C-alpha positions in Angstrom: 98.2 202.7 -27.7 97.9 199.6 -29.8 100.4 196.8 -29.0 101.6 194.8 -31.9 103.2 191.4 -31.4 104.5 189.3 -34.3 104.5 185.5 -34.0 107.9 184.0 -34.8 108.2 183.3 -38.5 109.0 179.6 -37.7 105.3 179.1 -36.8 103.2 177.9 -39.7 100.6 180.5 -40.6 102.5 183.2 -38.7 100.8 186.6 -38.6 100.8 189.9 -36.7 98.3 190.0 -33.9 96.9 193.4 -32.7 96.3 193.0 -29.0 93.9 195.9 -28.8 91.3 193.8 -30.7 91.4 191.1 -28.1 89.0 190.9 -25.2 90.6 192.2 -22.0 90.2 188.9 -20.2 92.5 187.2 -22.8 95.2 189.8 -23.5 97.5 189.0 -20.6 97.3 185.3 -21.2 97.9 185.8 -25.0 100.9 188.0 -24.3 102.3 185.4 -21.9 101.8 182.7 -24.5 103.7 184.6 -27.2 106.5 185.3 -24.8 107.0 181.7 -23.7 109.5 180.8 -26.4 111.8 183.6 -25.2 111.4 182.5 -21.5 112.3 179.0 -22.5 115.5 180.0 -24.1 116.5 182.1 -21.1 115.5 179.4 -18.6 117.4 176.8 -20.5 120.6 178.9 -20.3 120.2 179.1 -16.6 120.0 175.4 -16.3 122.8 173.0 -16.9 122.5 172.6 -20.7 125.2 169.8 -20.8 122.8 167.5 -19.0 119.6 168.7 -20.7 117.5 165.9 -22.0 115.3 166.8 -25.0 115.4 169.8 -27.4 116.4 173.1 -25.8 113.8 175.1 -27.8 110.1 174.5 -28.3 109.8 176.4 -31.6 109.9 174.6 -35.0 112.7 175.5 -37.3 111.8 177.3 -40.6 112.6 174.2 -42.6 110.4 171.9 -40.5 107.7 174.4 -40.5 107.6 174.6 -44.3 107.4 170.8 -44.5 104.6 170.8 -41.9 102.7 173.5 -43.9 102.9 171.2 -47.0 101.9 168.1 -45.1 98.9 169.7 -43.5 97.5 171.7 -46.5 93.8 171.2 -46.2 91.7 169.8 -49.0 89.9 172.3 -51.3 86.7 170.5 -50.5 85.8 172.0 -47.1 83.3 169.3 -46.4 86.0 166.6 -46.2 89.0 168.6 -45.1 88.3 168.1 -41.4 88.7 164.4 -41.8 92.0 164.8 -43.7 93.2 167.1 -41.0 92.4 164.7 -38.1 93.9 161.7 -39.9 97.1 163.5 -40.7 97.4 165.0 -37.3 96.8 161.6 -35.7 99.7 160.1 -37.8 102.0 162.9 -36.7 101.1 162.9 -33.0 101.1 159.1 -32.8 104.9 159.2 -32.9 105.1 160.8 -29.5 101.6 160.4 -27.9 99.4 157.3 -27.6 96.1 157.9 -29.4 94.8 154.3 -29.2 93.5 154.4 -25.7 94.2 150.7 -25.5 96.6 150.8 -22.5 95.3 150.2 -19.0 96.0 152.3 -16.0 98.4 150.2 -14.1 101.5 152.2 -13.2 106.3 151.7 -13.8 109.2 153.7 -13.6 110.3 155.7 -16.6 113.5 157.1 -15.1 114.2 160.8 -15.3 117.9 160.4 -14.4 120.6 157.7 -14.7 120.1 155.1 -12.1 122.9 153.0 -10.6 122.5 149.2 -10.8 119.8 147.9 -8.5 120.9 146.2 -5.4 119.3 142.7 -4.9 116.7 142.9 -2.0 118.5 140.1 -0.1 121.8 142.0 -0.1 120.9 145.5 0.8 120.6 147.4 4.1 119.0 150.7 4.9 120.9 153.4 6.7 119.4 156.2 8.8 122.2 158.6 7.9 125.3 158.8 5.8 128.4 161.1 6.2 129.8 162.3 2.8 133.5 162.6 2.2 133.3 166.4 2.9 131.7 165.7 6.3 128.2 166.5 5.3 125.7 164.3 7.2 122.6 163.4 5.2 119.5 161.6 6.6 116.3 160.2 5.2 113.6 162.9 4.8 116.1 165.6 4.0 116.1 167.6 0.7 119.3 168.1 -1.2 120.3 170.2 -4.2 122.1 168.3 -6.9 125.2 169.5 -8.7 123.6 169.1 -12.1 120.0 169.3 -13.4 118.4 166.2 -14.7 115.7 165.4 -17.2 113.5 167.4 -19.5 112.3 169.7 -16.7 115.8 170.4 -15.3 115.1 168.7 -11.9 117.7 170.0 -9.4 116.5 168.9 -6.0 116.1 165.4 -4.5 114.0 164.6 -1.4 115.7 161.5 0.1 113.3 158.7 0.7 115.9 156.1 1.9 119.6 155.5 1.9 120.5 152.1 0.6 123.8 150.1 0.7 124.6 146.5 -0.1 126.0 144.3 2.7 129.5 144.4 1.2 129.8 148.0 2.4 130.1 149.8 -0.9 129.1 153.4 -1.4 125.4 153.8 -0.7 122.8 155.3 -3.0 120.2 158.0 -2.3 116.7 157.0 -3.3 114.1 159.6 -3.6 111.8 161.9 -5.6 113.0 164.7 -7.9 111.8 168.3 -7.8 112.2 171.2 -10.2 111.5 174.9 -10.0 108.0 175.8 -11.1 109.3 178.4 -13.5 111.1 175.8 -15.5 107.9 173.8 -16.4 107.4 175.6 -19.7 104.8 178.1 -18.5 102.4 175.6 -16.8 102.9 177.2 -13.4 103.3 180.8 -12.1 106.9 181.8 -12.0 107.5 182.4 -8.3 110.8 182.3 -6.5 111.6 179.0 -4.7 108.2 177.4 -5.7 109.1 173.9 -6.7 107.1 171.0 -8.2 107.7 167.2 -7.8 108.2 165.6 -11.2 108.2 162.0 -12.3 107.7 159.9 -15.4 105.6 156.8 -14.9 105.0 153.8 -17.1 101.2 153.2 -17.4 101.5 149.4 -17.6 103.4 148.8 -14.4 101.2 147.7 -11.5 103.3 149.4 -8.8 101.8 152.7 -7.4 103.2 155.9 -8.7 104.9 156.7 -5.4 107.1 153.7 -5.8 107.7 154.3 -9.5 108.7 157.9 -8.9 111.7 157.0 -6.8 115.1 157.4 -8.6 118.6 156.6 -7.4 121.6 159.0 -7.1 125.1 158.7 -6.0 126.2 160.9 -3.0 128.8 162.4 -5.3 126.1 164.3 -7.1 124.9 166.1 -4.0 125.9 169.8 -3.7 124.3 170.8 -0.4 121.1 170.3 1.8 118.1 172.6 1.2 115.1 173.3 3.4 111.8 172.4 1.7 108.3 172.8 3.0 105.6 170.5 1.5 102.2 172.1 1.9 98.6 172.1 0.6 98.2 175.8 1.4 97.5 178.3 -1.3 100.3 180.4 -2.7 101.9 183.0 -0.5 101.4 181.0 2.7 104.5 179.5 4.3 106.9 181.3 1.9 110.3 182.4 3.3 112.3 184.6 1.0 112.8 187.7 3.1 116.0 188.1 4.9 118.0 186.2 2.2 120.5 188.0 0.0 120.1 185.2 -2.6 116.8 183.4 -2.0 117.4 181.0 -4.9 120.4 179.6 -3.1 119.5 179.9 0.5 115.8 180.5 0.9 113.3 177.7 1.8 111.8 175.8 -1.1 108.0 175.4 -1.1 106.2 172.5 -2.9 102.5 172.7 -3.6 102.1 170.5 -6.7 103.4 167.4 -8.4 103.5 166.7 -12.1 103.4 163.1 -13.4 103.7 162.1 -17.0 102.5 158.6 -18.0 104.0 156.5 -20.7 103.0 153.4 -22.6 105.3 150.4 -22.9 106.8 151.8 -26.2 107.6 155.1 -24.6 104.7 157.2 -25.9 103.1 159.8 -23.6 99.5 158.9 -22.7 98.4 161.0 -19.8 99.5 164.1 -17.8 98.6 164.8 -14.2 99.2 168.0 -12.2 98.0 167.4 -8.6 97.9 169.7 -5.7 99.6 168.3 -2.6 96.9 166.6 -0.4 96.2 167.3 3.2 97.6 163.9 4.2 100.8 164.5 2.2 101.7 168.0 3.6 104.2 168.4 6.4 102.5 168.7 9.7 103.6 172.3 10.5 102.4 173.4 7.0 99.1 171.5 6.7 95.7 173.1 6.3 92.2 171.5 6.4 90.9 170.8 2.9 87.4 172.0 3.9 88.9 175.4 5.0 90.8 175.7 1.7 87.7 175.0 -0.3 85.6 177.4 1.7 88.2 180.2 1.3 88.1 179.7 -2.5 84.4 179.2 -3.3 82.5 179.8 -0.1 80.5 177.2 1.8 79.9 173.9 -0.1 76.7 171.9 0.4 77.5 168.2 0.7 75.6 166.1 -1.9 75.0 169.0 -4.3 74.0 172.7 -4.2 70.8 172.2 -6.2 67.9 171.7 -3.7 64.4 171.5 -5.2 62.7 172.0 -1.9 63.7 172.8 1.7 63.9 169.2 3.0 65.5 167.7 0.0 68.0 164.9 0.4 69.7 162.7 -2.2 68.5 161.6 -4.7 66.3 164.8 -5.0 69.3 166.9 -4.1 71.6 167.3 -7.1 75.0 168.7 -8.1 74.5 172.0 -10.0 76.2 172.3 -13.4 77.1 174.9 -16.0 77.9 174.4 -19.7 80.0 177.0 -21.5 80.4 176.9 -25.4 77.4 174.6 -25.1 76.4 174.2 -28.8 73.2 172.2 -29.1 73.5 170.9 -25.6 75.3 167.7 -25.9 77.2 168.1 -22.7 74.1 169.5 -20.9 72.1 166.5 -22.0 74.9 164.1 -20.8 75.1 166.0 -17.5 71.4 165.7 -17.1 71.4 162.0 -17.9 74.1 161.5 -15.3 72.0 163.1 -12.6 73.2 166.7 -12.4 71.0 169.7 -12.6 72.0 172.1 -15.4 71.8 175.7 -14.1 73.0 177.6 -17.1 74.4 177.2 -20.6 76.2 179.7 -22.8 76.7 179.8 -26.6 76.9 182.6 -29.2 75.1 181.0 -32.2 71.4 181.6 -32.7 70.6 178.1 -33.9 72.5 176.5 -31.0 70.9 178.6 -28.4 67.5 177.9 -30.0 68.2 174.2 -29.5 69.2 174.8 -25.9 66.0 176.7 -25.2 63.9 173.9 -26.6 65.6 171.2 -24.6 66.5 172.9 -21.2 63.7 175.2 -20.2 64.7 175.0 -16.5 68.2 176.3 -17.3 69.3 179.9 -17.9 70.3 180.0 -21.6 72.6 182.9 -22.5 73.1 183.9 -26.1 76.4 185.8 -25.8 80.1 185.4 -26.3 82.2 184.2 -23.4 83.8 187.6 -22.9 80.4 189.2 -22.3 79.5 186.3 -20.0 82.5 186.7 -17.7 82.3 190.5 -17.6 78.5 190.9 -17.1 78.1 191.8 -13.4 74.5 190.5 -13.1 75.5 187.0 -14.2 77.0 185.5 -11.0 76.9 181.7 -10.7 78.4 179.2 -8.3 78.2 175.6 -9.6 79.5 172.3 -8.5 80.3 171.1 -12.0 81.4 173.0 -15.1 82.2 172.0 -18.7 84.2 174.0 -21.2 84.4 173.2 -25.0 86.2 176.2 -26.5 86.4 176.5 -30.3 88.9 174.1 -31.7 89.4 174.9 -35.4 92.4 177.2 -34.9 94.3 174.4 -33.2 94.8 172.2 -36.2 98.2 172.2 -37.9 96.2 172.2 -41.2 95.1 175.7 -40.2 97.9 177.5 -42.0 96.0 180.6 -43.2 94.6 183.1 -40.8 90.8 183.0 -40.5 88.4 185.8 -39.7 87.5 184.2 -36.3 91.0 183.1 -35.3 91.6 185.8 -32.7 88.2 185.4 -31.2 88.7 181.6 -31.0 92.1 182.0 -29.3 90.7 184.6 -26.9 87.9 182.1 -26.1 90.5 179.5 -25.1 92.2 181.9 -22.6 88.9 183.2 -21.3 88.3 179.7 -19.8 90.4 180.8 -16.9 88.0 183.7 -16.2 85.0 181.4 -16.4 86.7 179.2 -13.8 87.4 182.3 -11.6 83.7 183.5 -11.9 81.9 180.1 -11.3 84.5 178.4 -9.0 83.4 174.8 -9.7 84.4 171.9 -7.5 85.1 169.9 -10.6 85.4 170.9 -14.2 85.9 169.2 -17.5 87.3 170.6 -20.8 87.1 169.0 -24.2 89.3 170.0 -27.2 90.8 168.7 -30.4 94.0 166.8 -29.6 95.7 169.0 -32.2 96.3 171.5 -29.4 99.0 169.1 -28.1 101.0 169.5 -31.2 104.3 171.2 -30.5 103.5 174.3 -32.6 100.6 175.0 -30.2 102.4 173.8 -27.0 102.8 177.3 -25.7 99.1 178.0 -26.0 98.2 174.8 -24.2 100.7 175.4 -21.4 99.3 178.9 -21.0 95.8 177.4 -20.6 97.1 175.0 -18.0 98.8 177.9 -16.2 95.4 179.7 -15.9 94.1 176.7 -13.9 97.1 176.1 -11.7 97.3 179.8 -10.9 93.9 179.4 -9.2 95.1 176.3 -7.3 93.3 173.7 -9.5 94.6 170.2 -10.0 94.3 169.0 -13.6 94.7 165.8 -15.6 94.4 165.3 -19.3 94.7 162.7 -22.0 93.6 161.9 -25.5 90.5 159.6 -25.3 89.1 157.4 -28.0 85.4 157.9 -27.3 84.6 154.5 -28.7 86.0 153.1 -25.4 83.0 154.8 -23.7 80.4 153.3 -26.0 80.3 155.8 -28.9 79.9 153.9 -32.2 82.6 155.8 -34.0 86.4 156.3 -33.9 86.4 159.8 -32.3 89.5 161.0 -30.5 89.3 164.0 -28.3 91.5 165.7 -25.6 89.7 165.6 -22.3 90.8 167.4 -19.2 89.4 167.0 -15.6 90.1 169.7 -13.0 89.5 169.8 -9.3 89.3 173.0 -7.2 91.4 173.9 -4.1 90.6 171.4 -1.3 89.0 168.9 -3.7 90.3 165.5 -4.7 91.2 165.0 -8.4 89.3 162.0 -9.8 90.8 159.5 -12.2 89.3 159.1 -15.7 86.4 156.5 -15.6 87.5 153.0 -16.7 86.6 152.1 -20.3 83.2 150.6 -20.7 83.7 149.1 -24.2 86.5 147.6 -26.3 87.2 144.5 -24.3 86.5 140.8 -25.0 83.5 140.8 -22.7 82.2 144.2 -23.8 83.1 144.9 -27.5 82.7 148.3 -29.2 79.2 149.4 -30.0 78.4 148.8 -33.7 76.5 151.0 -36.0 73.7 148.4 -36.4 73.3 148.2 -32.6 73.2 152.0 -32.2 70.6 152.5 -34.8 68.4 149.4 -34.0 65.9 151.4 -31.9 65.1 153.7 -34.9 63.7 150.8 -36.9 60.3 151.2 -35.2 60.1 155.0 -35.9 57.5 155.8 -38.5 57.0 159.5 -38.2 59.9 161.6 -37.1 60.9 164.9 -38.7 64.6 164.1 -38.4 64.3 160.5 -39.7 62.8 160.2 -43.2 65.0 157.7 -45.1 63.0 158.0 -48.3 64.1 161.6 -48.7 67.8 160.9 -48.6 68.1 158.2 -51.2 71.0 158.2 -53.6 70.4 158.4 -57.4 73.3 155.9 -57.8 73.9 153.3 -55.0 77.3 153.4 -53.3 79.5 150.7 -51.9 77.9 148.8 -49.1 79.8 148.2 -45.9 79.7 146.1 -42.8 77.5 147.7 -40.1 78.5 145.2 -37.4 81.4 147.5 -36.4 81.8 151.1 -35.3 81.4 153.8 -38.0 84.4 153.9 -40.3 85.0 157.7 -40.0 84.4 160.5 -37.5 81.2 162.4 -37.8 82.0 166.0 -38.8 80.0 169.2 -39.2 78.9 168.1 -42.7 78.3 164.5 -41.7 81.7 163.1 -42.8 83.1 161.6 -45.9 82.1 158.0 -46.6 79.5 158.1 -43.9 76.4 156.7 -45.5 73.9 154.0 -44.7 75.5 150.6 -44.7 73.5 149.2 -47.7 74.8 152.0 -49.9 71.3 153.1 -51.0 71.0 156.4 -49.0 72.5 158.9 -46.7 72.2 158.7 -43.0 69.2 160.7 -41.8 69.7 163.6 -39.4 68.4 161.5 -36.5 70.8 158.7 -37.4 73.7 161.1 -37.3 72.5 162.4 -33.9 72.2 158.9 -32.5 75.6 157.9 -33.8 77.0 161.0 -32.0 75.5 159.9 -28.7 72.3 162.0 -28.6 69.0 160.4 -27.3 66.1 160.2 -29.7 64.2 162.8 -27.8 66.7 165.6 -28.2 65.5 168.6 -30.3 67.5 170.7 -32.8 66.7 174.0 -34.3 67.6 175.3 -37.8 68.0 174.0 -41.3 69.5 170.7 -42.0 73.0 172.2 -42.5 72.7 174.0 -39.2 71.6 170.8 -37.4 74.4 168.8 -38.9 76.9 171.4 -37.7 75.5 171.3 -34.2 75.7 167.5 -34.2 79.3 167.4 -35.6 80.5 169.9 -33.1 78.9 168.2 -30.1 80.7 166.4 -27.3 78.8 163.1 -27.3 76.1 163.1 -24.6 76.4 159.3 -24.1 80.1 159.8 -23.3 79.4 162.8 -21.1 77.0 160.7 -19.1 79.7 158.1 -18.4 82.2 160.8 -17.5 79.8 162.7 -15.2 78.4 159.7 -13.5 82.0 158.9 -12.5 82.6 162.5 -11.3 79.3 162.6 -9.3 80.3 159.3 -7.7 83.6 160.8 -6.8 82.0 163.8 -5.2 79.5 161.6 -3.3 82.4 159.6 -1.9 84.3 162.7 -0.9 81.1 164.2 0.7 80.2 160.9 2.4 76.9 160.7 0.5 75.2 157.3 0.0 72.5 157.5 -2.6 69.9 154.8 -2.4 69.8 152.6 -5.6 66.8 153.2 -7.7 64.7 150.8 -9.6 64.6 150.9 -13.4 61.3 152.8 -13.3 62.4 155.3 -10.7 65.7 155.9 -12.4 64.2 156.7 -15.7 61.1 158.7 -14.7 60.9 159.4 -11.0 57.2 158.6 -11.2 55.0 160.6 -8.8 52.7 158.5 -6.6 49.6 160.2 -8.0 50.6 159.7 -11.7 49.3 157.0 -13.9 52.1 154.7 -15.3 52.4 154.2 -19.0 54.4 151.2 -20.3 55.1 150.3 -23.9 53.8 146.8 -23.8 52.6 144.0 -21.5 56.2 142.8 -21.0 56.8 145.8 -18.8 53.7 145.4 -16.6 55.6 143.7 -13.9 58.1 146.5 -13.7 55.4 149.1 -13.5 53.3 147.1 -11.0 56.2 147.4 -8.5 55.4 151.1 -8.2 52.2 150.3 -6.2 49.2 152.5 -6.3 49.2 154.5 -9.5 46.9 153.2 -12.2 48.4 151.4 -15.2 48.0 152.2 -18.8 49.5 149.9 -21.5 50.5 151.3 -24.9 50.9 148.5 -27.4 52.9 148.9 -30.6 51.0 146.3 -32.4 47.9 146.4 -34.5 45.6 144.5 -32.1 42.0 145.7 -31.7 42.5 147.0 -28.2 42.2 150.6 -29.2 45.6 151.3 -27.8 47.7 153.9 -29.6 50.7 153.1 -31.8 53.6 154.5 -29.8 55.6 155.0 -33.0 52.9 157.4 -34.2 53.4 159.8 -31.3 54.6 162.9 -33.1 57.7 164.9 -32.1 57.7 167.9 -34.3 55.6 168.8 -36.3 52.6 167.5 -34.4 49.3 166.4 -35.9 47.0 169.4 -36.5 44.4 168.2 -34.1 46.7 167.9 -31.1 47.3 171.0 -29.1 50.8 171.9 -27.8 51.4 173.6 -24.4 54.9 174.7 -23.3 55.1 174.2 -19.5 57.4 176.9 -18.2 58.6 174.6 -15.4 59.5 171.6 -17.6 62.4 170.8 -19.8 60.0 169.2 -22.3 57.1 169.7 -24.6 53.9 168.2 -23.4 51.1 166.9 -25.6 47.6 167.5 -24.3 44.4 165.7 -25.4 41.4 163.8 -24.3 39.9 160.4 -24.9 38.6 159.7 -28.4 36.9 157.1 -30.5 38.9 155.0 -32.9 40.3 157.0 -35.7 43.6 158.6 -36.9 46.4 158.1 -34.4 46.8 161.0 -31.9 49.0 161.5 -28.8 46.2 160.2 -26.5 45.0 156.8 -25.4 41.6 155.4 -24.4 41.9 156.8 -20.9 40.3 159.9 -19.5 42.2 163.2 -20.0 45.8 162.1 -20.3 49.1 164.0 -20.7 52.1 162.3 -22.1 55.6 163.5 -21.4 57.7 162.4 -24.4 61.2 163.0 -23.2 61.2 161.0 -19.9 62.1 164.1 -17.9 60.6 164.9 -14.5 58.8 168.2 -13.9 56.3 169.5 -11.4 52.6 168.7 -12.3 51.1 171.5 -14.5 48.4 173.7 -13.1 45.6 171.8 -14.7 43.0 169.1 -14.0 44.9 166.8 -16.4 47.0 164.1 -14.8 50.6 163.7 -16.0 51.8 160.4 -17.4 55.4 159.5 -17.9 56.6 156.9 -20.3 58.7 154.0 -19.0 61.4 153.0 -21.5 
């Protein structure tokens, strides 16, 4: 039987969805998502609507929807419509969400409920207990049910932190944290009887810790009755007590396993959301489990310091955290993970040009050319990784997307399949990158259903809109980034910004492209082939790029002197790719891969932070590496190649290996010109050998007399690894050489 579900007509671009066409892994999540607007209406009626703060329905009215459809109508020119969509969406979301990324993570109270006047510290006293007018005795540490619900999430329970009264003897106030039923949090948690979540609104610019900011004050007159509540870090089902109660909602024990914090800027805009599982040190002693046991129950034994072990006696830094990349594209995330020190085990994408790029760059990884549904249902593909990244398709989540597309259902199914990927791979930490358009209220139900899939498996998650320029990308690119931590793992913060301060300004276009000035022969960098017939307006390159790079390059994105386009390599570098990254396909295919990529330079910052967090949790101390070791991990029997004599001191610190200097000048020392080392295509007289055990292509050659530049130097039988990646020595009499940058 085919199930047909019609989206409410108030949704822009509403259409009928035939559920039988969806992959099985996404059907239940999709159905839940489409039902959320009905659940919200029913749940709102069960709460105290007279004290409801915010709109009672999450669905746009028909009139607002029609205005939105006109506002977000995309340009007829598809090459530039993406930029218009993002600019318009940013203006709309900026009214309620901070998109600047300029706030700093210090934390204040953004009160969920009316708070009585504060009592001056010098005039207050703390009481151990208080007897209400009806004889009810309340003490600190008790949980009470309030007469009315409070705030956007209908908080109905208060755990008393302290009872405060001024010295004049007036009526005291109860100070504590608010809790709401998980089923009232708009679909972000499973709807289970008497499961509650602590909720608080925090101001991001207040230096006080969130625990202090989350405290709110209530009058004893608002208390209905005491309730038993168990705070635990145990998985769902443990320590529940609903049997034997005629009405568990009223008399059963409450169980708290999560807290939900929303962070606000000084002007009241939301800037970050955090759902955290209760920690071992926060759980009540009778209901506390060991975090290691929880993690083992979820994913099996965890190897401290990383599950990738290149040999039997490996220890850090040889031991690495294993990583997987789903919806990998050209490998932007895989490259960033690798640069951060993780070992990429597998990557998945379903576009032939993207998977061809992955295979060229990551020969040590398993590359799967298949859709995500096939990946999660194929029994012979079983992975356990420490780190996982997800970048599901994002086009459908733009409010400009008012007309149904041929891939809409597949793209929506891919979003909900993320939960199945998590269940199959069970990472310790995961990241997800998406367009910030999914936070728009017309897609709120979809996003909450996505979050539900993670919390249902016990994951803690945090998300916010990040301006990637604050992490060193030379363009104004805003993306939604989510970090998740598995059961028993600590949820890391976002890494602090690396750029955009007085001491470390944003990276400029001129700075980013400066290393390319020395390149003479590169297949992706041929400026003379992209000259304009008529010059365009020059612009200042001593600033970040004016517009986001899109799948077509982006409107107004041309070289700063106005004489030509950016080359493919320049687009790649501005998107955070290293020069040595390879792409497959025609120019249009490569630009699409670049425009869709999550910037590797940003991924490196993010994953270095996550790896450091895991190291701290595992008690791992990695020895700091020298510049040479960090870049190349030079083997003791390998000759060292440096670019010029300025680097001899660095290379000499390595000790015994012989030293070869590659000058980039025209001196008569018969040294090769490093700029003339080919990437692709290679000179006809240089042989290419693909080493099955290396992520790189290796040029082979032998010494030669002066003549046309080749990828060899005046040294007997050399091999040059062009991408600075470490691999076992090939089975040959040739000795490997690694370039020191």
